[in-house]
C-alpha positions in Angstrom: 131.9 -7.3 76.7 130.0 -4.3 77.9 126.1 -4.4 78.2 123.2 -2.0 77.7 120.1 -3.2 78.9 116.7 -2.1 78.0 114.4 -3.1 80.2 110.3 -3.7 80.5 109.4 -1.9 76.8 106.1 -2.1 77.1 103.8 -2.4 73.7 100.4 -3.6 72.6 100.2 -6.2 69.2 98.5 -8.8 67.4 100.3 -11.8 69.0 99.5 -16.1 69.5 98.3 -18.6 67.3 94.2 -19.1 69.0 91.6 -17.6 67.3 90.6 -15.0 70.2 94.2 -13.8 70.2 93.9 -12.7 66.9 91.3 -10.1 67.8 92.8 -8.1 69.6 96.0 -6.4 70.4 97.5 -7.7 73.7 100.0 -6.4 75.8 104.0 -7.5 76.0 107.1 -6.3 78.0 109.9 -6.4 76.2 113.9 -6.5 77.6 116.7 -6.2 75.6 120.4 -6.6 77.1 122.9 -6.3 74.6 126.6 -6.5 74.0 129.2 -3.9 72.7 132.1 -2.7 73.2 131.4 0.6 74.9 135.4 1.9 75.5 135.2 4.8 73.5 132.3 6.0 74.2 133.7 5.6 78.0 136.4 7.9 77.2 134.7 10.2 74.7 131.7 11.0 77.1 129.8 11.4 73.8 126.5 9.8 72.0 128.5 9.7 68.9 131.7 7.9 70.0 131.0 4.4 69.9 127.9 3.9 72.4 124.4 2.5 71.5 121.8 4.6 71.4 119.2 2.9 73.3 116.7 5.5 73.0 116.5 5.0 68.9 116.8 1.2 69.6 113.3 1.4 71.5 111.7 3.5 69.5 112.8 1.2 66.7 111.9 -1.9 68.5 108.5 -0.5 69.5 107.6 0.5 65.9 108.6 -2.7 64.7 106.6 -4.9 67.4 103.5 -2.9 66.9 103.2 -3.7 63.2 103.5 -7.1 63.7 101.4 -10.1 63.9 103.3 -13.2 64.7 102.0 -16.0 65.8 104.6 -17.0 68.3 106.3 -14.9 70.6 109.6 -16.6 69.8 109.0 -15.9 66.3 109.0 -12.0 67.3 111.9 -12.2 69.2 113.8 -13.4 66.4 112.5 -10.7 64.7 113.6 -8.4 67.1 116.8 -9.7 67.6 117.9 -9.8 63.9 116.3 -6.2 63.6 118.7 -5.0 66.3 122.0 -6.7 65.3 121.2 -5.2 61.7 120.5 -1.7 62.9 123.1 -1.2 65.6 126.9 -2.3 66.4 126.0 -5.1 68.9 128.0 -8.2 69.1 125.3 -9.9 70.7 121.6 -9.7 71.9 119.0 -11.7 74.6 115.9 -10.6 73.9 113.3 -11.7 76.7 109.6 -11.2 75.7 107.3 -11.3 78.7 103.4 -12.3 77.6 101.2 -11.5 80.7 98.2 -13.3 81.7 98.4 -15.7 78.6 98.3 -18.6 81.1 95.9 -18.7 83.5 97.4 -20.2 86.3 100.7 -18.1 85.4 101.9 -14.3 86.1 103.2 -14.6 82.2 104.6 -16.3 79.8 108.5 -15.6 78.9 110.4 -16.3 75.8 114.1 -16.0 76.0 116.7 -15.7 73.1 120.0 -14.9 72.7 121.6 -14.5 69.0 125.2 -13.0 67.9 126.6 -11.9 65.1 
């Protein structure tokens, strides 16, 4: 299966379970690894010939995340996967969310989920 990867989508949203986390948006970095059959697009060299419009996917994900206010990044990752599977002709998706500075002694907390049709 072919892959299209979007790496490091940077956004802010309300995320977290602690009271201080609910008071202001926090930075998140989102990676999407999408599997799809891209053979037709490779043969036709055209956006409308069976490839994924990764620019539109990125815009949809950013718009969704910025309006969200989940408590867990796990739940947010699941919601992003569902959105992408619903709106795009992909077979599976890996969603990785990095929450920088969420643990004092670590660079970040990261959640990664994989979902398929």
